[in-house]
C-alpha positions in Angstrom: -12.2 0.4 70.4 -14.9 -2.1 70.3 -14.4 -4.8 73.0 -15.5 -8.4 72.5 -15.7 -11.6 74.4 -16.0 -14.9 72.5 -17.9 -17.7 74.2 -17.7 -21.2 72.6 -17.1 -24.8 74.0 -14.5 -25.3 71.1 -11.0 -23.8 72.0 -10.4 -23.9 68.0 -13.5 -21.7 67.4 -12.4 -19.3 70.4 -8.8 -18.9 68.9 -9.8 -18.5 65.5 -12.5 -15.8 66.1 -10.0 -14.3 68.4 -7.2 -13.9 65.7 -9.4 -12.8 63.2 -11.0 -9.9 65.1 -7.9 -9.2 67.2 -6.4 -8.2 63.7 -8.6 -5.2 63.3 -7.6 -1.8 64.4 -10.7 -0.9 66.0 -11.7 -4.3 67.7 -10.2 -5.9 70.8 -11.2 -9.3 71.9 -10.7 -9.0 75.7 -11.2 -12.5 76.7 -12.6 -15.9 75.7 -14.4 -18.4 77.6 -16.6 -21.8 77.5 -20.3 -21.5 78.5 -19.7 -22.1 82.3 -17.3 -19.4 82.5 -19.1 -16.9 80.3 -21.0 -14.9 83.0 -18.1 -14.4 85.2 -15.9 -13.5 82.2 -18.5 -10.9 80.8 -18.9 -9.4 84.4 -14.9 -9.2 84.7 -14.2 -7.5 81.2 -17.5 -5.5 80.6 -17.4 -5.9 76.6 -19.3 -4.2 74.2 -20.3 -7.2 72.2 -20.6 -10.8 73.0 -20.5 -13.7 70.5 -22.2 -16.6 72.2 -22.1 -20.3 70.9 -25.9 -21.4 70.8 -25.2 -25.3 71.6 -22.6 -26.0 74.3 -22.5 -29.2 76.2 -21.7 -27.7 80.0 -24.4 -25.0 79.6 -26.6 -23.9 76.5 -26.5 -20.7 74.7 -29.8 -19.7 75.7 -29.2 -19.9 79.3 -26.2 -17.9 79.2 -28.0 -15.3 76.8 -30.7 -15.0 79.7 -27.9 -14.3 82.3 -26.2 -11.9 80.2 -29.7 -9.9 79.4 -30.2 -9.8 83.1 -27.0 -7.8 83.9 -27.4 -4.1 84.8 -25.6 -3.2 81.6 -26.0 -6.1 79.2 -23.8 -6.5 76.4 -25.1 -7.0 72.9 -25.2 -10.6 72.4 -24.9 -12.3 68.8 -25.4 -16.0 68.8 -23.1 -18.5 66.9 -24.2 -21.5 65.2 -23.2 -24.1 62.8 -26.7 -24.7 61.2 -28.8 -22.2 59.3 -31.8 -24.0 60.3 -31.1 -24.0 63.9 -34.4 -23.7 65.6 -32.7 -22.6 68.7 -31.7 -19.2 66.8 -35.4 -17.9 66.7 -35.8 -18.4 70.4 -32.7 -16.7 71.0 -33.6 -13.6 68.6 -37.1 -13.5 70.6 -35.0 -13.5 74.0 -33.0 -10.6 73.0 -30.0 -11.6 71.0 -29.1 -8.7 68.4 -28.9 -11.4 65.5 -26.7 -14.6 64.7 -23.4 -15.5 62.9 -23.0 -18.8 61.2 -19.4 -20.2 62.5 -18.4 -20.8 58.5 -18.7 -16.8 57.9 -16.0 -15.5 55.8 -13.3 -14.3 57.9 -12.9 -10.7 56.1 -16.8 -10.2 57.0 -16.4 -10.8 60.5 -15.2 -7.3 61.7 -17.7 -5.5 59.8 -20.4 -7.4 61.4 -18.9 -6.9 64.9 -19.1 -3.2 64.1 -22.8 -3.2 62.9 -23.6 -5.0 66.3 -21.7 -2.4 68.2 -23.4 0.5 66.2 -26.8 -1.0 67.5 -27.4 -3.1 64.0 -28.9 -6.2 63.3 -26.9 -9.0 61.9 -28.8 -11.9 60.4 -27.8 -13.9 57.3 -30.7 -13.3 54.7 -30.3 -16.9 53.2 -30.1 -18.2 56.9 -33.1 -16.1 58.1 -35.5 -17.1 55.1 -34.4 -20.7 55.6 -35.2 -20.7 59.5 -38.6 -19.1 58.8 -39.3 -21.7 56.2 -38.3 -24.5 58.3 -40.0 -23.3 61.6 -42.7 -20.8 60.5 -44.8 -20.9 63.7 -41.9 -20.8 66.2 -42.8 -17.7 68.3 -44.0 -15.6 65.4 -47.5 -14.2 64.5 -49.8 -15.4 61.6 -48.6 -14.3 58.1 -51.7 -12.3 57.7 -51.6 -10.5 60.9 -47.9 -9.6 60.0 -48.8 -8.3 56.6 -51.5 -6.2 58.1 -49.3 -4.8 60.5 -46.7 -3.7 57.8 -49.4 -2.0 55.8 -49.9 0.6 58.4 -46.3 1.9 57.8 -45.6 4.8 55.5 -43.4 4.5 52.4 -40.5 6.0 54.2 -41.0 3.8 57.3 -41.0 0.8 55.1 -37.8 2.0 53.3 -36.2 2.4 56.9 -37.5 -1.1 58.0 -35.8 -2.7 54.9 -32.4 -1.2 55.7 -32.8 -1.8 59.5 -33.3 -5.4 58.4 -30.3 -5.5 56.4 -28.3 -4.8 59.6 -27.7 -0.8 58.9 -27.3 1.1 62.1 -29.5 4.5 62.6 -26.6 6.7 61.2 -25.9 4.4 58.3 -29.8 4.4 57.3 -29.7 8.1 57.6 -26.9 8.3 55.3 -28.7 6.1 52.7 -31.9 7.9 52.9 -30.3 11.5 53.3 -32.0 11.8 56.6 -30.6 13.1 60.0 -30.0 10.4 62.7 -32.7 12.1 64.8 -35.1 11.4 62.2 -34.5 7.9 61.9 -34.4 7.1 65.4 -38.1 8.5 65.3 -39.1 6.2 62.3 -37.5 3.2 64.2 -39.6 4.2 67.2 -42.8 4.5 65.1 -42.0 1.3 63.3 -41.7 -0.7 66.4 -44.9 0.7 67.8 -46.6 0.0 64.6 -45.3 -3.4 64.3 -45.9 -4.2 68.0 -42.4 -5.8 68.3 -40.0 -5.1 71.1 -36.7 -4.6 69.3 -35.1 -4.3 66.1 -34.6 -8.3 65.7 -38.0 -8.8 66.0 -38.8 -5.9 63.3 -36.3 -7.6 60.9 -37.6 -10.9 61.3 -40.9 -9.6 60.6 -39.9 -7.7 57.4 -38.4 -10.9 56.2 -41.4 -12.8 56.8 -43.6 -10.3 55.1 -41.2 -10.4 52.0 -40.2 -6.7 52.2 -36.5 -7.6 51.8 -37.1 -9.9 48.9 -39.4 -6.8 47.2 -36.4 -4.3 48.3 -34.0 -6.4 46.1 -36.1 -6.8 43.3 -36.4 -2.9 43.1 -33.0 -2.3 43.0 
């Protein structure tokens, strides 16, 4: 059972996400909270995944994210936002968020996105991430030519793994897609993070998007 906490300043959003996710057999929304109660709620319930509003009046989502990341066993955190060009999202991704969801995401997609987060995958709307990078091209990211040089160091197989990682697949799902063992995929991911000089999967996914790998991958299919 995937345990989820939803943090949002609007009661309607909290209840809506709770109803949608609670209808899935393998997901339990163990609590909902506003920003000021988020840390205590997560400490009390120990969720696997937290869906966290990035803009709240009582305490902003970036502050809550930092608090959750500092816990001894931090949950996976994905940011909730209304705007696909929210400049705070890039800051959150570089601060350890595992992705972001638009609040108008189709209800039937939400359970699978939560499953992806729980399995260690990255959740980012490709359209929204392209929009973010276009609108805020210098928000904590390396120069395009430097990024391209890093990507060139990857082997063909590592590029294949990176594209699927950026599309949100877990190591197990990447292995199935590429006919590789999970351990082999894990080794490839480790090598990718080292060669790209990034701290985690989200940063690698952003770099893949910035370097045009995702668009190239779609054109080749």
